[in-house]
N, C-alpha and C positions, 0 to 999 in steps of 0.2 A: 504494500500500500504506500502510495506516494505521500510525503509530508507536505501539507499546504502552508505551514509556517515557513516563511522565506528566510528565517534566521534561526540558527541553532542556539540552543541554550549552552552555557559553559560546560555542563556535564556531557551533553551530546557532542560538542566540539572536541572535548578532550578524549572521549571514548572513540570517536571516529579517527582522530589522529593516532591514537594508540593502535587501533586496528590496522590502519594504512601503513604505519611504520613496521609493524610485525609482518604484514604481508610483503612489504618491500624487502625486508631483511631475509625473509624465507624464500624469496624468488629472485635472487640476484641475476639469474640468467636472463631475465626479461629486461634488465636495465644495467648491463655490465658497465662499470666505470662511473656510475652515478652515485651520489652521496645523499642519504636521507636528509641531512641538515640543510642542504641546498633546496631540496624539494619542499621541506617544511617552511623554509624562509619564503619561498614563492607562495605557498598556501597561506602563510600569515599575511602576505601582502595582497592576496586575492581572496579575502574572507567570503565574499559572495559565492565563490565557486564551491565552498565547503558544503553548501546546501545541496547543490547538484550531486556532489560526490556522496553525500549522505543518502540521497534518494537512490543512487546507483547501488549503494550498500544494502539499504533496507528492502530493496526489491530483489536481492539475491545476486547482484552482478559481480561482487567481489572486485571492485576497481583496483587497478595497479598501474604503475608508471610503465610505459612501453617505449617512450622515445623522448628526446630532448632536442629542441631547435636552438642551435647556438646563435642564430641571427636574432630571433625574437625573445630568447630566454624562456620560452614556454616548454612545459612538460606536458606530454599527452598521456592521459589515462584511458584505458580500455576496460570494459567488463572482462574479467579473466576467470569467471566461474567455469568449472569443468563443462557444465551443460548450460544451455540457454537460460538466462535468469528466470527463476520460477515465478517471480512476481510480475513478469511481463510476457506471459504466454497467452494463448487463445485470443489473439488480436488479429484483425484483418489489417491490410496495409495502410489505408488512409481513409479520410472522411468520405470521399467520393465513392470508394468501394463499399463502405458501411452503408451509405445512403441507398445504394443500388440493391442491397440485399432485401428481399421481400419478407423472409422469415428466418428464425434462428440467428438473429444478429448477435455478434459478440459485444462485450461490454464497452470496448473502446478500440482505438486504432494505434498502430505503431507510431505513426507520425504525430498524432495528438499527444500521446504519452511522452514521447521524446521531447517535444516542445515544452510540455508541462514540467518536465524534469530539468530543462535547460541543457540538454545534451544533444548530440548528433547521432543518427543511426550510422553504424559502420558502413563504409563503402566496400565494394568487392576488394579493392586494393588493400584497404585496412584489414579486412577479414583475412586475406591471404597472409598479411604480415603477422597478425595475431597467431595464425596457425603455425608460423615458424617458431613460435615461443612455446609450443606444446600442442598436444592433440585435443582440441576443443570440439564440443558438439558431436561426440561419438555416438550418442543415443538420442539427441535432439537436433533441431535445426534452428537457424536464426535468419529472420528477414534481413535484407541488406538494402541500402539506399539504391533505389531503382532508377536507372537512366530514364529521362523523360520520354524518349522514343519508345521504350518498352511500356512504360506506364500509360501513354496515350492509347495504346492498343489493348489496354485492360489487364496487362500482366504486371507482375512484380517478381523480384528475384530473392532467393534465399540460399544459404550455404550450410554445409555440414561436413563432417570428416568421417569417411568410411573407407575401409580397405587401404589404410595408410595414404589416403588421397583426399585432398580438398575438392569437394564438388560444389558447383554453383548451378542451381536449377531455376526453373520458372514455375509460376503457379498463377492462377487468377488472383488479382489483388483482393478480391472479396472473400477468399478462402481463409480459414483459420483452423489451427490444430492445437490440441493440448500439449503437444511436444514441440511447438514452434513459438519462439519468442523473438526478442531482438537484443542485440548488444549495442552499447553506446560508446561514444568517445567524448572526451572533455579535455580541452586545452586550458592549462592553468599557467 
């Protein structure tokens, strides 16, 4: 469930930072050569981003640092949960797809939830990068940011990891499944 309060309490902030630090230290292969102190300094300077990271955490995304941009000084966090985040499954792709469904409508859409959380849906390129850091979505799948030319034709794309291979497929944007969610990215 997404938090509506746009600001974290001091205990929520401290708890989130403790969780992020532990995950960072336990998964150094995702961010070789980076230091937590520098990540935390950036988070301290970008307090508003903690709310989005907290929403990634409470919906099951297990956000972690996956890259650093030397030119902008930004760190990028991706959802690094082994499977697609549990709190963001059973969603069709976007509002247009939801509105077209006549019956059995899902609760929400990938795009609306991502916007509400203040994050971006992973692109295919980002998803493939994530998969170089471990085998994610071996039992689930994750909607991906769909190119406009595909979306205009009614489709949307998703990815998963099977047979030691990253697969990217297509589906109708109005479809939804209990084992398909979405992964997000946040630049801090």
